[in-house]
VMD Tcl script that draws the C-alpha trace (Angstrom):
set ca {
  {-46.79 -7.97 18.29}
  {-48.35 -11.38 18.78}
  {-45.12 -13.07 17.69}
  {-43.10 -10.86 19.95}
  {-45.41 -11.57 22.89}
  {-45.24 -15.29 22.33}
  {-41.44 -15.23 22.08}
  {-41.17 -12.97 25.08}
  {-43.54 -15.15 27.07}
  {-41.58 -18.24 26.11}
  {-38.23 -16.68 27.05}
  {-39.67 -15.29 30.26}
  {-41.09 -18.68 31.17}
  {-37.95 -20.64 30.41}
  {-35.65 -18.17 32.13}
  {-37.86 -17.58 35.12}
  {-38.18 -13.89 34.28}
  {-41.57 -12.22 34.50}
  {-42.57 -8.70 33.56}
  {-45.83 -7.82 35.16}
  {-44.74 -4.23 35.67}
  {-43.24 -1.63 33.29}
  {-39.94 -1.71 35.18}
  {-39.72 -5.48 34.87}
  {-40.44 -5.22 31.15}
  {-37.62 -2.68 30.82}
  {-35.13 -4.95 32.59}
  {-36.27 -7.93 30.60}
  {-35.81 -6.31 27.19}
  {-32.41 -4.94 28.28}
  {-31.41 -8.50 29.11}
  {-32.62 -9.67 25.68}
  {-30.61 -6.96 23.86}
  {-27.42 -7.66 25.81}
  {-27.79 -11.41 25.24}
  {-28.30 -10.85 21.51}
  {-25.21 -8.63 21.25}
  {-23.09 -11.13 23.15}
  {-24.28 -13.92 20.89}
  {-23.50 -11.86 17.77}
  {-20.03 -10.98 19.09}
  {-19.36 -14.64 19.78}
  {-20.54 -15.59 16.30}
  {-18.20 -13.02 14.69}
  {-15.15 -13.81 16.85}
  {-11.93 -14.46 14.97}
  {-10.74 -18.06 14.71}
  {-7.79 -18.72 16.99}
  {-4.96 -20.88 15.64}
  {-3.80 -23.11 18.48}
  {-1.36 -25.54 16.87}
  {0.60 -26.32 13.71}
  {1.26 -29.88 12.58}
  {3.26 -31.12 9.59}
  {3.06 -34.53 7.94}
  {5.71 -35.58 5.42}
  {4.80 -38.18 2.79}
  {7.28 -40.62 1.30}
  {6.88 -39.00 -2.15}
  {8.09 -35.64 -0.82}
  {4.77 -33.92 -0.25}
  {4.26 -32.08 3.01}
  {0.91 -31.27 4.59}
  {0.61 -28.37 7.03}
  {-2.41 -28.48 9.31}
  {-3.38 -25.31 11.16}
  {-5.62 -26.28 14.06}
  {-8.05 -23.53 15.03}
  {-11.25 -22.90 16.94}
  {-13.15 -22.29 13.67}
  {-12.70 -22.99 9.94}
  {-9.98 -20.89 8.25}
  {-11.04 -19.45 4.89}
  {-8.38 -18.76 2.23}
  {-9.03 -15.66 0.11}
  {-5.80 -15.57 -1.94}
  {-2.65 -17.64 -2.41}
  {0.48 -17.05 -4.48}
  {4.19 -17.83 -4.67}
  {7.16 -15.44 -4.58}
  {10.88 -15.92 -5.16}
  {14.17 -14.46 -3.90}
  {13.67 -15.86 -1.35}
  {11.26 -18.66 -2.24}
  {8.04 -18.57 -0.27}
  {4.31 -19.23 -0.49}
  {1.85 -16.62 0.75}
  {-1.61 -17.54 2.04}
  {-4.11 -14.77 2.74}
  {-7.09 -15.81 4.85}
  {-10.00 -14.18 6.57}
  {-8.88 -12.55 9.78}
  {-7.62 -14.97 12.44}
  {-5.32 -14.85 15.44}
  {-2.60 -17.06 16.82}
  {0.12 -16.33 19.37}
  {2.60 -18.91 18.06}
  {2.30 -19.98 14.45}
  {5.58 -21.74 13.67}
  {6.97 -25.00 12.40}
  {6.99 -27.78 15.02}
  {10.25 -28.01 16.93}
  {10.85 -31.53 15.60}
  {10.22 -30.64 11.94}
  {12.92 -32.12 9.70}
  {11.28 -31.91 6.27}
  {12.90 -30.90 3.01}
  {10.60 -28.10 1.85}
  {10.16 -25.44 4.53}
  {12.45 -23.24 6.61}
  {9.98 -21.19 8.66}
  {6.43 -19.86 9.04}
  {5.40 -16.25 9.65}
  {1.88 -15.18 10.53}
  {0.31 -11.79 11.15}
  {-2.45 -9.32 10.37}
  {-2.17 -8.09 6.78}
  {-5.09 -5.63 6.91}
  {-8.20 -5.23 9.10}
  {-10.00 -8.15 7.43}
  {-7.14 -10.39 6.31}
  {-4.43 -12.41 8.04}
  {-1.32 -13.56 6.14}
  {0.66 -16.77 6.47}
  {4.09 -16.75 4.81}
  {5.75 -20.14 4.29}
  {9.49 -19.68 3.73}
  {10.79 -22.59 1.63}
  {14.17 -24.12 0.82}
  {13.27 -24.47 -2.86}
  {10.47 -23.35 -5.20}
  {7.30 -25.22 -4.24}
  {3.76 -25.67 -5.51}
  {0.70 -25.42 -3.31}
  {-1.14 -28.51 -4.48}
  {-4.23 -28.02 -2.31}
  {-5.73 -25.94 0.45}
  {-8.60 -27.53 2.36}
  {-10.93 -25.72 4.74}
  {-11.42 -27.86 7.82}
  {-14.15 -27.80 10.44}
  {-11.54 -26.45 12.82}
  {-8.68 -25.03 10.84}
  {-7.01 -25.44 7.46}
  {-4.70 -27.91 5.69}
  {-2.17 -27.00 3.01}
  {-0.37 -29.52 0.79}
  {3.03 -28.53 -0.63}
  {5.26 -30.21 -3.19}
  {8.33 -29.27 -5.18}
  {7.46 -27.02 -8.10}
  {7.58 -28.58 -11.58}
  {9.83 -27.10 -14.25}
  {7.14 -24.78 -15.59}
  {5.76 -23.83 -12.20}
  {2.38 -23.64 -13.87}
  {0.24 -24.92 -11.04}
  {0.37 -21.62 -9.21}
  {0.55 -18.11 -10.59}
  {1.31 -15.03 -8.60}
  {-1.61 -12.62 -8.45}
  {0.64 -9.70 -7.74}
  {1.68 -7.21 -10.41}
  {5.03 -5.45 -10.72}
  {4.88 -1.89 -9.55}
  {7.09 0.90 -10.84}
  {9.46 2.74 -8.57}
  {9.13 6.44 -9.30}
  {12.19 8.61 -9.79}
  {10.62 12.08 -9.84}
  {12.60 14.99 -11.20}
  {10.50 17.58 -9.39}
  {8.98 17.64 -5.91}
  {5.64 15.90 -5.58}
  {3.01 16.23 -2.89}
  {2.22 13.28 -0.64}
  {-0.49 10.94 -1.87}
  {-2.34 8.07 -0.32}
  {-2.48 4.80 -2.22}
  {-3.69 1.36 -1.40}
  {-0.82 -0.54 0.28}
  {0.68 -3.27 -1.84}
  {3.58 -5.67 -1.93}
  {6.20 -5.24 -4.60}
  {7.43 -8.57 -5.92}
  {10.00 -7.29 -8.40}
  {9.92 -3.53 -8.92}
  {10.38 -2.22 -12.43}
  {12.69 0.68 -11.61}
  {12.21 3.79 -13.67}
  {15.38 4.73 -15.48}
  {17.32 7.90 -14.77}
  {18.08 9.98 -17.82}
  {21.53 9.12 -19.12}
  {24.04 11.99 -19.41}
  {25.38 12.87 -22.83}
  {28.96 12.08 -21.87}
  {30.93 10.46 -19.10}
  {32.35 13.83 -18.10}
  {28.86 15.12 -17.39}
  {27.82 12.20 -15.19}
  {26.26 13.32 -11.94}
  {26.45 10.83 -9.08}
  {23.19 9.02 -8.38}
  {21.96 9.01 -4.80}
  {19.34 6.36 -3.99}
  {17.14 7.20 -1.00}
  {15.19 4.43 0.70}
  {12.15 5.21 2.88}
  {11.99 2.37 5.39}
  {8.91 0.16 5.77}
  {5.67 1.00 3.90}
  {2.39 -0.58 2.92}
  {1.29 -3.24 5.37}
  {4.52 -2.74 7.33}
  {4.05 0.48 9.35}
  {7.34 0.24 11.22}
  {7.62 1.82 14.66}
  {4.66 3.65 16.18}
  {4.91 6.98 17.96}
  {3.53 8.34 21.19}
  {0.55 9.70 19.28}
  {0.23 6.73 16.92}
  {2.43 8.23 14.21}
  {3.78 5.52 11.91}
  {7.42 5.27 10.92}
  {6.56 4.56 7.27}
  {5.05 8.06 6.89}
  {7.92 9.77 8.71}
  {10.55 8.10 6.52}
  {8.72 8.87 3.27}
  {8.34 12.55 4.14}
  {12.04 12.74 5.05}
  {13.37 11.11 1.85}
  {11.29 13.54 -0.20}
  {12.79 16.45 1.72}
  {16.32 15.10 1.19}
  {15.56 14.47 -2.49}
  {14.42 18.06 -2.97}
  {17.50 19.42 -1.19}
  {19.87 17.27 -3.28}
  {18.19 18.17 -6.56}
  {18.28 21.87 -5.67}
  {22.10 21.77 -5.71}
  {22.17 20.66 -9.34}
  {25.05 18.32 -8.48}
  {23.18 15.04 -8.03}
  {20.67 12.71 -9.59}
  {18.24 11.16 -7.12}
  {16.10 8.01 -7.13}
  {13.66 6.82 -4.48}
  {12.98 3.16 -3.79}
  {9.39 4.21 -3.10}
  {7.51 7.49 -3.31}
  {4.19 6.28 -1.93}
  {2.78 3.89 0.65}
  {3.91 0.50 -0.62}
  {5.99 -2.31 0.79}
  {9.19 -3.31 -1.01}
  {11.20 -6.40 -0.13}
  {14.60 -5.65 1.39}
  {16.64 -7.35 -1.36}
  {14.77 -5.32 -3.98}
  {15.71 -2.08 -2.23}
  {19.36 -3.06 -2.54}
  {18.89 -4.15 -6.17}
  {17.41 -0.78 -7.10}
  {20.65 0.88 -6.07}
  {22.85 -1.74 -7.71}
  {20.99 -1.90 -11.02}
  {21.20 1.87 -11.43}
  {24.87 1.89 -10.36}
  {24.22 4.29 -7.51}
  {27.11 6.19 -5.99}
  {25.44 6.22 -2.56}
  {22.54 4.38 -0.90}
  {20.89 5.89 2.19}
  {18.10 4.10 4.03}
  {15.97 6.26 6.32}
  {14.32 4.91 9.48}
  {12.96 6.03 12.86}
  {13.34 4.01 16.04}
  {11.32 3.20 19.14}
  {12.50 2.51 22.66}
  {10.83 1.23 25.85}
  {12.53 4.13 27.65}
  {10.53 7.21 26.59}
  {13.41 9.56 27.47}
  {15.62 8.04 24.76}
  {16.00 10.38 21.78}
  {18.47 11.38 19.12}
  {19.74 10.56 15.63}
  {22.19 7.77 14.83}
  {23.85 6.45 11.68}
  {24.60 2.80 10.98}
  {26.94 0.92 8.69}
  {26.93 -2.84 8.28}
  {29.05 -4.81 10.72}
  {32.22 -6.59 9.64}
  {30.80 -9.93 10.73}
  {27.75 -9.48 8.53}
  {29.95 -8.42 5.62}
  {32.08 -11.56 5.87}
  {29.01 -13.83 6.00}
  {27.42 -11.95 3.13}
  {30.48 -12.33 0.89}
  {30.18 -16.11 0.99}
  {26.43 -16.06 0.29}
  {26.97 -13.45 -2.40}
  {29.45 -15.63 -4.26}
  {26.90 -18.46 -4.49}
  {23.77 -16.36 -5.14}
  {25.26 -14.13 -7.83}
  {27.20 -17.01 -9.42}
  {30.35 -14.89 -9.46}
  {28.92 -12.83 -12.34}
  {28.47 -9.10 -12.97}
  {29.43 -8.19 -9.44}
  {32.63 -6.28 -9.89}
  {32.78 -3.67 -12.62}
  {31.35 -5.90 -15.33}
  {33.95 -8.64 -14.82}
  {32.48 -12.08 -15.56}
  {33.72 -14.21 -12.70}
  {32.34 -17.39 -14.26}
  {35.53 -17.63 -16.25}
  {37.76 -16.90 -13.29}
  {39.31 -19.28 -10.84}
  {37.07 -19.81 -7.79}
  {39.72 -18.58 -5.33}
  {40.42 -15.52 -7.49}
  {36.70 -14.76 -7.70}
  {36.32 -14.90 -3.93}
  {39.33 -12.64 -3.48}
  {37.91 -10.10 -5.96}
  {34.54 -10.09 -4.21}
  {36.22 -9.69 -0.83}
  {38.31 -6.78 -2.12}
  {35.29 -5.06 -3.63}
  {33.26 -5.44 -0.44}
  {36.20 -4.26 1.65}
  {36.54 -1.13 -0.48}
  {32.78 -0.52 -0.33}
  {32.74 -1.04 3.43}
  {35.54 1.48 3.82}
  {33.63 4.04 1.75}
  {30.49 3.37 3.79}
  {32.41 4.12 6.99}
  {33.76 7.34 5.49}
  {30.27 8.36 4.32}
  {28.82 7.73 7.79}
  {31.56 9.77 9.45}
  {31.01 12.64 6.99}
  {27.29 12.64 7.70}
  {27.80 12.62 11.47}
  {30.25 15.52 11.22}
  {27.81 17.51 9.09}
  {24.74 17.25 11.32}
  {23.51 20.66 12.46}
  {24.10 21.42 16.17}
  {20.34 21.70 16.69}
  {19.94 18.03 15.75}
  {20.20 15.87 18.87}
  {22.44 12.85 18.29}
  {22.96 9.68 20.28}
  {26.28 9.21 22.02}
  {28.60 7.27 19.68}
  {26.42 8.40 16.78}
  {28.09 6.13 14.22}
  {27.06 2.57 15.02}
  {27.31 -0.90 13.45}
  {24.71 -3.61 12.84}
  {23.91 -6.35 10.35}
  {21.17 -4.53 8.44}
  {20.34 -6.56 5.35}
  {19.47 -3.44 3.39}
  {23.08 -2.22 3.73}
  {24.69 -5.26 2.14}
  {25.16 -4.14 -1.45}
  {28.71 -5.26 -2.30}
  {29.44 -2.35 -4.62}
  {27.41 0.64 -3.31}
  {28.50 2.61 -0.22}
  {25.48 2.36 2.09}
  {24.36 3.84 5.39}
  {21.18 3.73 7.45}
  {20.03 6.85 9.29}
  {17.84 6.42 12.35}
  {16.22 9.85 12.58}
  {15.27 9.53 16.24}
  {12.79 7.80 18.53}
  {9.08 8.01 17.84}
  {8.60 6.75 21.39}
  {9.93 10.13 22.53}
  {7.38 12.95 22.34}
  {9.98 15.58 21.35}
  {11.50 13.50 18.55}
  {8.02 12.57 17.31}
  {6.99 16.22 17.16}
  {10.19 17.34 15.42}
  {10.02 14.59 12.81}
  {6.58 15.83 11.76}
  {7.88 19.39 11.33}
  {8.69 20.69 7.83}
  {11.38 23.00 9.19}
  {13.11 20.17 11.05}
  {12.98 17.92 7.98}
  {14.65 20.68 5.98}
  {17.31 21.00 8.68}
  {18.09 17.27 8.51}
  {17.97 17.32 4.70}
  {20.45 20.20 4.54}
  {22.76 18.32 6.90}
  {22.60 15.19 4.74}
  {23.45 17.22 1.63}
  {26.38 18.78 3.48}
  {27.55 15.33 4.56}
  {27.35 13.93 1.02}
  {29.26 16.97 -0.30}
  {31.93 16.45 2.35}
  {32.22 12.75 1.51}
  {32.41 13.36 -2.25}
  {35.08 16.03 -1.80}
  {37.19 13.65 0.30}
  {36.81 10.90 -2.31}
  {38.10 13.17 -5.05}
  {41.25 13.87 -3.05}
  {42.07 10.17 -2.68}
}
mol new
graphics top color blue
foreach p $ca { graphics top sphere $p radius 0.5 }
foreach p [lrange $ca 0 end-1] q [lrange $ca 1 end] { graphics top cylinder $p $q radius 0.2 }
display resetview
């Protein structure tokens, strides 16, 4: 009490506040509590990143300096490939514009991305033109500096701390489960049991639940996340397909994890899928907007992808096991173009079959079949479509997409569409 009285007397004296009465004492101590809370809030405020600077050394090293209001503390750092990038996890910070300077002309980086990874961690992703090594990260009085250099041949100076995660291909329905979100670097896809003979081969349908893990996707009127909606829907479609006995089914994810877009495509390609369907839900500033739509990749995107595909895949193992390394370059490009053209045609036919098979109770957008350059639809040899289930920004769509009966209605329509598509293919 003596210490408290002395401190109180000192504060009262220096601030000009007295407390000769009980009421004055009450106001005084309220002021002390509020001041203490404000001070604590200020002390725990997130650092704010205000600027990004890059210095390029003559030996090829590049130093990124993140200028902030407080020190930035790195908690984890690792490198990923396909595409090449360095990931820096730091204690939670904010920054409206964290990007490469407009006049950057260095040889290592292509872009920066920054955002909240989880409630206590912010993530900086440095997209690079080539594999790089993070030589040093230095905590500054106001910010952080990162030194990058080209990776050596062994790439031993940095090791990824992420583990490969299996992609489940369940044969029976499973109940939803909650797992700690994670990033999949290179999924080890579970194999689908091989048929005893070619005649008994059942077509494999790969279902992709959009988003996941730290990427929630669109948010609904009542804070429903797209990643949960899409996962529940792919499980419903999986169960409906398996119930027919006509199809094998694989899921790119069956829990709450994030999978890189190229890996989603690779899962379908590696398992030689007959069909790839990616499931999403949309959001719109206009709350009245609602209805299902189905996308196939645009012709422009397909043309651009064919050129990149030829370089990335090195003309090998793209078309029916043909090794294009031994083929003439012009012939290889023609073969790739023909394969993608055939696949694009099948994708269009699949989309049309799905649209025609949607139950009348399912509201659809006008011009239901649409086109866009979705990266996840760019497998050169797997017919692929993306289904936007509706708009989570619309209260009716949000409610329906959380309904078991509505999911079963959509699932039954998808099965009908796949049956219709397969029957048409057999006639050709």
